[in-house]
C-alpha positions in Angstrom: -40.3 14.0 17.7 -37.6 13.4 20.3 -37.9 9.6 19.7 -37.2 10.1 16.0 -34.2 12.3 16.8 -32.8 9.8 19.3 -33.3 7.0 16.8 -31.5 8.9 14.1 -28.7 9.8 16.4 -28.2 6.2 17.5 -28.3 5.1 13.9 -25.5 7.6 13.0 -23.4 6.5 15.9 -23.7 2.8 14.9 -23.0 3.5 11.2 -19.9 5.6 12.1 -18.6 2.8 14.3 -18.6 0.3 11.4 -15.2 -0.2 9.8 -14.6 2.0 6.8 -14.5 0.4 3.4 -12.5 1.6 0.5 -14.5 3.2 -2.3 -12.1 2.1 -5.1 -9.6 -0.4 -3.6 -7.3 -0.5 -6.6 -7.1 3.3 -7.0 -6.5 3.7 -3.3 -3.8 1.0 -3.3 -2.1 2.5 -6.3 -2.1 6.0 -4.6 -0.4 4.4 -1.5 2.2 2.7 -3.6 2.9 5.8 -5.6 3.3 7.9 -2.4 5.6 5.3 -0.9 7.8 5.0 -4.1 8.0 8.8 -4.3 9.0 9.0 -0.6 11.7 6.4 -1.1 13.1 8.2 -4.2 13.2 11.4 -2.0 14.8 9.5 0.8 11.9 10.5 3.1 12.0 7.7 5.6 9.1 9.0 7.7 6.6 9.2 4.8 7.7 5.9 3.3 7.4 4.2 6.7 3.9 5.7 7.2 2.6 3.4 4.5 3.9 0.2 6.1 1.5 -2.1 7.7 1.5 -2.9 11.4 3.1 -6.3 10.6 6.0 -4.6 8.7 6.3 -2.0 11.5 6.7 -4.8 14.1 9.6 -6.2 12.1 11.2 -2.8 11.6 10.2 -0.7 14.7 11.6 2.6 13.4 11.7 4.5 10.1 15.5 4.3 9.8 15.7 0.5 10.1 12.8 0.3 7.6 14.5 2.6 5.1 17.8 0.6 5.5 16.0 -2.7 4.8 14.4 -1.3 1.7 17.7 0.2 0.5 19.5 -3.2 1.0 16.7 -5.7 0.0 14.8 -3.8 -2.7 17.1 -1.4 -4.5 15.0 -1.2 -7.6 12.0 0.0 -5.5 14.2 2.4 -3.5 15.7 3.9 -6.6 12.9 3.5 -9.1 13.8 5.2 -12.4 10.3 4.8 -14.0 7.3 2.8 -12.9 3.9 1.9 -14.2 1.0 0.0 -12.7 0.0 -3.3 -14.2 -2.6 -5.8 -13.2 -4.3 -5.9 -9.9 -6.3 -8.4 -7.9 -8.7 -8.0 -5.1 -8.8 -10.6 -2.4 -11.7 -11.0 0.0 -13.7 -8.2 -1.6 -10.9 -5.7 -1.0 -9.4 -6.7 2.3 -6.2 -7.3 0.4 -5.1 -5.8 -2.9 -2.3 -7.4 -5.0 -0.8 -4.8 -7.4 1.7 -5.4 -10.1 4.2 -2.6 -10.7 6.7 -2.5 -13.5 9.8 -0.7 -12.5 12.9 0.3 -14.4 15.9 0.8 -12.1 18.4 3.6 -12.8 20.6 1.1 -14.7 17.8 0.3 -17.1 17.0 -3.1 -15.8 13.3 -4.0 -15.7 11.5 -5.5 -12.7 8.0 -6.7 -12.0 7.2 -6.0 -8.4 4.0 -7.4 -6.7 2.8 -5.3 -3.8 0.5 -6.7 -1.2 -1.7 -4.1 0.6 -4.0 -4.7 3.5 -7.1 -2.8 4.4 -6.8 -1.3 7.9 -9.7 -0.8 10.3 -9.7 2.9 9.5 -10.3 2.2 5.8 -6.7 3.0 4.6 -4.4 0.6 2.8 -1.0 -0.2 4.1 1.9 -2.1 2.3 2.2 -5.5 3.8 4.8 -7.0 1.6 6.7 -6.8 -1.7 7.9 -9.5 -4.1 10.3 -8.6 -6.9 10.9 -10.5 -10.1 13.7 -9.5 -12.5 13.2 -9.1 -16.2 9.7 -10.6 -16.4 6.6 -9.7 -18.4 3.2 -9.4 -17.0 1.6 -12.8 -16.6 -1.1 -11.9 -14.0 -1.2 -12.3 -10.3 
């Protein structure tokens, strides 16, 4: 009996040490994007920054610099009037998710924004980059 218990215990330790995998990568990526957009619209630098990947954090080492960069470089994302998710694409079985987001800025101009999210070792997704295209229609990723 003790051998079975020890084997089960070792198995549980090994399984818990494996990197976590997302159950539904697209839904999880969309939730991260929505939380970040909502945080940006509320001017919540800390929450918006919490969704940035380590690569982005290395470029912008604090939340205020990050928020300033988004404000200057991605005003439609920073001040999204309305947004809706479009097409998505999984790369490498979910290690990366490309997600199309249609955004209307406060002035009524439409944008297609492609988010790149990376799967982290803890199983969460973080935003690793954003590409904006003005006045486009969905043509796929």
